[in-house]
N, C-alpha and C positions, 0 to 999 in steps of 0.2 A: 192218247199216249200210244206211241209206236212201239209195239211189242218186240220188234227186231232189236232195238237198243237194250231193252230189258233182258232179252235172251243172251245178247252178247256180253252184257255185264255179268249175268249169272254164270255163263261159261268161263269167263275170265276168272271169276272168283273161285269156281270149282277147280280150274287148272292150277291156280295158285295154292289152293289147299292140298291138292294131290301132290304137287311138286314139293311142298313143305314137308309132307309126310315121308318123302323119300330122301330128304337131304340130311346129311350128318351135321349136327349142331354142336358147337362148343358153348357152354353156358357160363355166364358171368360169375365171378368168384363170390358175389354177394349171396348167391343161392346156397353157398356152402358155409355161410357165417354161423356163428353160435346163435345169434338172435333168430335167424331164419330157421335153424334146426329146432329151437325151442318152439317157435310158432307152428312148425309142421307137427311136432310131437303133441302140442296142446290141441291142435285141430283134430288129429287122429284120435286122441283120447276122448274128445268130445263126441266124435262120431261113434266110437266104440261104445260109449255109454248109452247111446240111443239105439244102436243097431245090433249089438251082439253082447255076449256075456263078458268076454275079455279079449284083449289083443296084447300079445307080448311084443313089444316094440324093438327090443335089443336084437341086433342081427336080423333085421326084417327087410324084405324087398316089397315095395309097393308098386304095382302096375296100375298107373292112373290113366284111365280112358274115359271117353264119352260113350254114350249108348249108340252112337253112329260113328263108325270108323272106316277108314280105307281098308281095302283087302290086305295090304301088307301089314298093317298094324294088327289086324285080326289073326294073321298068320303067326305073328310073334306071340300073341296072347295064347293061341293054341299050342305053340311050342312049350310055353311055361306050364300049361295044363298037363301036357303029355310028359314032361320031364321033371315035374316037381319033386319026385322021389330022388332024382339025381343030385339035387342041390342040398348038400350036407351042411348042417349048422345054421341055416337061414330059413326063416318062415316066409312064405309068399302070400301076399294079400292082393286082391284086386280092389281098386277104388274107382267107382263109376261116378263121374260128375254129371249130374242130371237134375232137371227141375223136379221130376217125380220119381220117387223110389220104385214104384211099380213098373215104370218103363225100364229102369236099370235092371231090375230083377228079371223082367222078360227078356231083355237083351242077353244077359248071362245064360239064361235057360236055353234060348235059341242057339247060342254059340256052344253049348255043352260045357260051359265053364263051371267047375265045382269048387274052385279055390275059395277060401273064406273071403267074403266081400263086405265092403263098406260103401255107403252111398252118400256122396257129398251133394245134397240137395240145395245147399246154400251157394255152391260153387265158389266158396271163399278162398280155396287154394289159389285159384287164378285171379280172382278179384283183388286179393290182398298181395298179389305178386310173391306168394310163398313158393310156387313152382313157376317155371318160365312159360310153359305151354302144355298142351295135351295132344297126343299121348306121350307120356314119359314113364321111365322106371326110376325109382328112387331107392337107394340103399342106405339104411340107418345102421351104424355100427353099434358095438357093445355099449359105447358111451352116449348113445342116442344122438349122434352127430350125423348130418347128411354127409356121407362119404363120397357118393357119386350120384350123378343124375345123367341119364341118357335118353334121347328120344327113342321111341319104338318105331321100327321100320322094317321093310321087307328083307334087307340084307342079313338080318339076324346076326349082326356083328356083336355077338355077346361075349367074345373072348376077353376084351378089356374090362367089361362090366363084371364078369364072373371072376376075373383075376383080382379085382378089388374086393369082392365079397369073400374070397378065399384067403386074403392076406392075414 
């Protein structure tokens, strides 16, 4: 096997991943449906029962990441960590999609993230198309409906997202 072709394919895949991390995405309306909101809430409740005492879902922001992220996504995760006290009326959770909970815990520790965390070791949110991709931030309103979904990226274009949270 000629390793030059393998390296070219690897580099092409890496570049595609990095460019996707920086692009602004509009998500299909099905991600905002009542059925999808119920599936998201059910999955979060199941994870909470395993990993933590309780999770209050109404008016909650979920930062859904993998344990390996591009630097721009890590920048936004750090922003949420540093500004969590500024977000009034909404609780913020990190959800790490990872095969092994210990890897997710180590990732958060290395990044200095102390936000309450859940670990999706089944990776079901993606597999069942409950969320469009990772990394994203999801806001559940008082009625436990997915009100907005946005990709996480370097631009920290949070104004629209926070405006929805504050409605």
